[in-house]
PyMOL commands that place a pseudoatom at each C-alpha (Angstrom):
pseudoatom trace, name=CA, resn=MET, resi=1, chain=A, elem=C, hetatm=0, pos=[-19.171, 7.378, -3.787]
pseudoatom trace, name=CA, resn=ASN, resi=2, chain=A, elem=C, hetatm=0, pos=[-19.174, 7.452, 0.330]
pseudoatom trace, name=CA, resn=GLU, resi=3, chain=A, elem=C, hetatm=0, pos=[-22.754, 8.123, 1.355]
pseudoatom trace, name=CA, resn=ASN, resi=4, chain=A, elem=C, hetatm=0, pos=[-21.434, 9.878, 4.760]
pseudoatom trace, name=CA, resn=PRO, resi=5, chain=A, elem=C, hetatm=0, pos=[-22.680, 13.793, 4.443]
pseudoatom trace, name=CA, resn=LEU, resi=6, chain=A, elem=C, hetatm=0, pos=[-20.659, 14.501, 7.094]
pseudoatom trace, name=CA, resn=PHE, resi=7, chain=A, elem=C, hetatm=0, pos=[-17.597, 13.162, 4.672]
pseudoatom trace, name=CA, resn=GLU, resi=8, chain=A, elem=C, hetatm=0, pos=[-18.657, 14.854, 1.718]
pseudoatom trace, name=CA, resn=GLU, resi=9, chain=A, elem=C, hetatm=0, pos=[-19.123, 17.940, 3.643]
pseudoatom trace, name=CA, resn=ASP, resi=10, chain=A, elem=C, hetatm=0, pos=[-15.405, 17.610, 4.746]
pseudoatom trace, name=CA, resn=ILE, resi=11, chain=A, elem=C, hetatm=0, pos=[-13.931, 17.072, 1.437]
pseudoatom trace, name=CA, resn=ASN, resi=12, chain=A, elem=C, hetatm=0, pos=[-15.855, 20.321, -0.010]
pseudoatom trace, name=CA, resn=SER, resi=13, chain=A, elem=C, hetatm=0, pos=[-14.696, 22.620, 2.981]
pseudoatom trace, name=CA, resn=CYS, resi=14, chain=A, elem=C, hetatm=0, pos=[-10.991, 21.486, 2.354]
pseudoatom trace, name=CA, resn=ASP, resi=15, chain=A, elem=C, hetatm=0, pos=[-11.195, 22.073, -1.355]
pseudoatom trace, name=CA, resn=LEU, resi=16, chain=A, elem=C, hetatm=0, pos=[-12.725, 25.804, -0.547]
pseudoatom trace, name=CA, resn=ILE, resi=17, chain=A, elem=C, hetatm=0, pos=[-9.641, 26.119, 2.005]
pseudoatom trace, name=CA, resn=GLU, resi=18, chain=A, elem=C, hetatm=0, pos=[-7.443, 25.525, -0.625]
pseudoatom trace, name=CA, resn=ARG, resi=19, chain=A, elem=C, hetatm=0, pos=[-9.079, 27.447, -3.192]
pseudoatom trace, name=CA, resn=SER, resi=20, chain=A, elem=C, hetatm=0, pos=[-9.482, 30.734, -1.081]
pseudoatom trace, name=CA, resn=ARG, resi=21, chain=A, elem=C, hetatm=0, pos=[-6.077, 32.132, -0.737]
pseudoatom trace, name=CA, resn=VAL, resi=22, chain=A, elem=C, hetatm=0, pos=[-5.081, 35.236, -2.130]
pseudoatom trace, name=CA, resn=LEU, resi=23, chain=A, elem=C, hetatm=0, pos=[-2.264, 37.083, -3.477]
pseudoatom trace, name=CA, resn=ILE, resi=24, chain=A, elem=C, hetatm=0, pos=[-1.540, 40.543, -1.646]
pseudoatom trace, name=CA, resn=LEU, resi=25, chain=A, elem=C, hetatm=0, pos=[0.649, 43.159, -3.313]
pseudoatom trace, name=CA, resn=PHE, resi=26, chain=A, elem=C, hetatm=0, pos=[2.149, 45.692, -0.284]
pseudoatom trace, name=CA, resn=ASP, resi=27, chain=A, elem=C, hetatm=0, pos=[3.367, 49.049, -1.108]
pseudoatom trace, name=CA, resn=LYS, resi=28, chain=A, elem=C, hetatm=0, pos=[6.555, 49.826, -1.420]
pseudoatom trace, name=CA, resn=LYS, resi=29, chain=A, elem=C, hetatm=0, pos=[6.789, 53.658, -1.731]
pseudoatom trace, name=CA, resn=ASN, resi=30, chain=A, elem=C, hetatm=0, pos=[9.908, 54.222, -3.453]
pseudoatom trace, name=CA, resn=ILE, resi=31, chain=A, elem=C, hetatm=0, pos=[8.493, 51.754, -6.444]
pseudoatom trace, name=CA, resn=ASP, resi=32, chain=A, elem=C, hetatm=0, pos=[6.443, 54.134, -9.278]
pseudoatom trace, name=CA, resn=VAL, resi=33, chain=A, elem=C, hetatm=0, pos=[2.800, 53.498, -9.522]
pseudoatom trace, name=CA, resn=ASN, resi=34, chain=A, elem=C, hetatm=0, pos=[2.856, 53.020, -13.216]
pseudoatom trace, name=CA, resn=TYR, resi=35, chain=A, elem=C, hetatm=0, pos=[5.879, 50.152, -12.743]
pseudoatom trace, name=CA, resn=VAL, resi=36, chain=A, elem=C, hetatm=0, pos=[3.402, 48.677, -10.595]
pseudoatom trace, name=CA, resn=ALA, resi=37, chain=A, elem=C, hetatm=0, pos=[0.417, 48.867, -12.818]
pseudoatom trace, name=CA, resn=LYS, resi=38, chain=A, elem=C, hetatm=0, pos=[2.808, 47.577, -16.028]
pseudoatom trace, name=CA, resn=CYS, resi=39, chain=A, elem=C, hetatm=0, pos=[4.072, 44.542, -13.639]
pseudoatom trace, name=CA, resn=LEU, resi=40, chain=A, elem=C, hetatm=0, pos=[0.542, 43.536, -12.832]
pseudoatom trace, name=CA, resn=ILE, resi=41, chain=A, elem=C, hetatm=0, pos=[-0.571, 44.007, -16.561]
pseudoatom trace, name=CA, resn=ASN, resi=42, chain=A, elem=C, hetatm=0, pos=[2.559, 41.278, -17.590]
pseudoatom trace, name=CA, resn=VAL, resi=43, chain=A, elem=C, hetatm=0, pos=[2.463, 38.751, -14.638]
pseudoatom trace, name=CA, resn=CYS, resi=44, chain=A, elem=C, hetatm=0, pos=[-0.767, 38.872, -13.163]
pseudoatom trace, name=CA, resn=GLU, resi=45, chain=A, elem=C, hetatm=0, pos=[-3.060, 39.642, -16.861]
pseudoatom trace, name=CA, resn=HIS, resi=46, chain=A, elem=C, hetatm=0, pos=[-5.021, 42.433, -15.066]
pseudoatom trace, name=CA, resn=SER, resi=47, chain=A, elem=C, hetatm=0, pos=[-6.248, 45.000, -17.806]
pseudoatom trace, name=CA, resn=PRO, resi=48, chain=A, elem=C, hetatm=0, pos=[-4.567, 48.408, -17.618]
pseudoatom trace, name=CA, resn=LEU, resi=49, chain=A, elem=C, hetatm=0, pos=[-7.565, 50.043, -15.446]
pseudoatom trace, name=CA, resn=GLN, resi=50, chain=A, elem=C, hetatm=0, pos=[-7.421, 47.008, -13.091]
pseudoatom trace, name=CA, resn=ALA, resi=51, chain=A, elem=C, hetatm=0, pos=[-4.075, 47.063, -13.066]
pseudoatom trace, name=CA, resn=LYS, resi=52, chain=A, elem=C, hetatm=0, pos=[-3.619, 51.303, -11.861]
pseudoatom trace, name=CA, resn=GLN, resi=53, chain=A, elem=C, hetatm=0, pos=[-6.733, 50.838, -9.469]
pseudoatom trace, name=CA, resn=CYS, resi=54, chain=A, elem=C, hetatm=0, pos=[-4.824, 48.072, -7.623]
pseudoatom trace, name=CA, resn=ALA, resi=55, chain=A, elem=C, hetatm=0, pos=[-1.241, 50.073, -7.804]
pseudoatom trace, name=CA, resn=ILE, resi=56, chain=A, elem=C, hetatm=0, pos=[-3.420, 53.219, -6.495]
pseudoatom trace, name=CA, resn=MET, resi=57, chain=A, elem=C, hetatm=0, pos=[-4.993, 51.245, -4.000]
pseudoatom trace, name=CA, resn=SER, resi=58, chain=A, elem=C, hetatm=0, pos=[-1.713, 49.659, -2.586]
pseudoatom trace, name=CA, resn=ARG, resi=59, chain=A, elem=C, hetatm=0, pos=[-0.303, 53.198, -2.121]
pseudoatom trace, name=CA, resn=VAL, resi=60, chain=A, elem=C, hetatm=0, pos=[-3.100, 54.760, -0.393]
pseudoatom trace, name=CA, resn=LYS, resi=61, chain=A, elem=C, hetatm=0, pos=[-3.909, 51.512, 1.881]
pseudoatom trace, name=CA, resn=GLY, resi=62, chain=A, elem=C, hetatm=0, pos=[-0.816, 50.070, 2.145]
pseudoatom trace, name=CA, resn=ASN, resi=63, chain=A, elem=C, hetatm=0, pos=[-2.225, 46.771, 0.464]
pseudoatom trace, name=CA, resn=CYS, resi=64, chain=A, elem=C, hetatm=0, pos=[-4.739, 45.480, -2.064]
pseudoatom trace, name=CA, resn=ASN, resi=65, chain=A, elem=C, hetatm=0, pos=[-5.439, 42.067, -3.074]
pseudoatom trace, name=CA, resn=ILE, resi=66, chain=A, elem=C, hetatm=0, pos=[-4.739, 41.484, -6.869]
pseudoatom trace, name=CA, resn=ALA, resi=67, chain=A, elem=C, hetatm=0, pos=[-5.701, 37.614, -7.330]
pseudoatom trace, name=CA, resn=SER, resi=68, chain=A, elem=C, hetatm=0, pos=[-6.999, 34.612, -6.006]
pseudoatom trace, name=CA, resn=GLY, resi=69, chain=A, elem=C, hetatm=0, pos=[-6.748, 30.835, -6.445]
pseudoatom trace, name=CA, resn=THR, resi=70, chain=A, elem=C, hetatm=0, pos=[-4.971, 27.900, -4.945]
pseudoatom trace, name=CA, resn=HIS, resi=71, chain=A, elem=C, hetatm=0, pos=[-1.230, 28.826, -3.313]
pseudoatom trace, name=CA, resn=GLN, resi=72, chain=A, elem=C, hetatm=0, pos=[0.219, 26.682, -6.246]
pseudoatom trace, name=CA, resn=GLU, resi=73, chain=A, elem=C, hetatm=0, pos=[-1.340, 29.482, -8.594]
pseudoatom trace, name=CA, resn=LEU, resi=74, chain=A, elem=C, hetatm=0, pos=[-0.392, 32.054, -6.748]
pseudoatom trace, name=CA, resn=SER, resi=75, chain=A, elem=C, hetatm=0, pos=[3.483, 30.900, -6.449]
pseudoatom trace, name=CA, resn=GLU, resi=76, chain=A, elem=C, hetatm=0, pos=[4.685, 31.553, -9.057]
pseudoatom trace, name=CA, resn=LYS, resi=77, chain=A, elem=C, hetatm=0, pos=[2.739, 35.070, -9.786]
pseudoatom trace, name=CA, resn=ARG, resi=78, chain=A, elem=C, hetatm=0, pos=[4.302, 35.885, -6.074]
pseudoatom trace, name=CA, resn=ASP, resi=79, chain=A, elem=C, hetatm=0, pos=[7.653, 34.971, -6.878]
pseudoatom trace, name=CA, resn=LYS, resi=80, chain=A, elem=C, hetatm=0, pos=[7.804, 37.062, -10.428]
pseudoatom trace, name=CA, resn=LEU, resi=81, chain=A, elem=C, hetatm=0, pos=[6.416, 39.693, -8.638]
pseudoatom trace, name=CA, resn=ILE, resi=82, chain=A, elem=C, hetatm=0, pos=[9.324, 39.648, -5.799]
pseudoatom trace, name=CA, resn=VAL, resi=83, chain=A, elem=C, hetatm=0, pos=[11.812, 39.345, -8.931]
pseudoatom trace, name=CA, resn=LEU, resi=84, chain=A, elem=C, hetatm=0, pos=[10.710, 42.705, -10.195]
pseudoatom trace, name=CA, resn=GLY, resi=85, chain=A, elem=C, hetatm=0, pos=[11.086, 44.304, -6.954]
pseudoatom trace, name=CA, resn=LEU, resi=86, chain=A, elem=C, hetatm=0, pos=[7.375, 44.197, -5.619]
pseudoatom trace, name=CA, resn=ASN, resi=87, chain=A, elem=C, hetatm=0, pos=[6.378, 43.041, -2.200]
pseudoatom trace, name=CA, resn=ALA, resi=88, chain=A, elem=C, hetatm=0, pos=[3.706, 40.116, -2.703]
pseudoatom trace, name=CA, resn=LYS, resi=89, chain=A, elem=C, hetatm=0, pos=[2.633, 37.708, -0.228]
pseudoatom trace, name=CA, resn=ILE, resi=90, chain=A, elem=C, hetatm=0, pos=[-0.083, 34.624, -0.373]
pseudoatom trace, name=CA, resn=GLY, resi=91, chain=A, elem=C, hetatm=0, pos=[-2.785, 35.041, 2.563]
pseudoatom trace, name=CA, resn=PHE, resi=92, chain=A, elem=C, hetatm=0, pos=[-6.558, 33.928, 2.969]
for i in range(1, 92): cmd.bond("trace and resi %d" % i, "trace and resi %d" % (i + 1))
show_as sticks, trace
zoom trace
């Protein structure tokens, strides 16, 4: 193990950056809130209450953070949501 504290800190910072991604759902006015909630339950494994809250928040605010994790973890969920007709992107 490297005894250089700066090196250890750099590794931890890189790991933190990779894990600090979020999946953002953007509102599409033409899609029903209940449909969005069902998609979040199936794809993101949200509880029914959590899914409904995220669907409503994205409608009111225009977007909502719906999941967090690494880019790799979120890419599959994003792709599934897009196939279902939703607008989702990965951000920081």
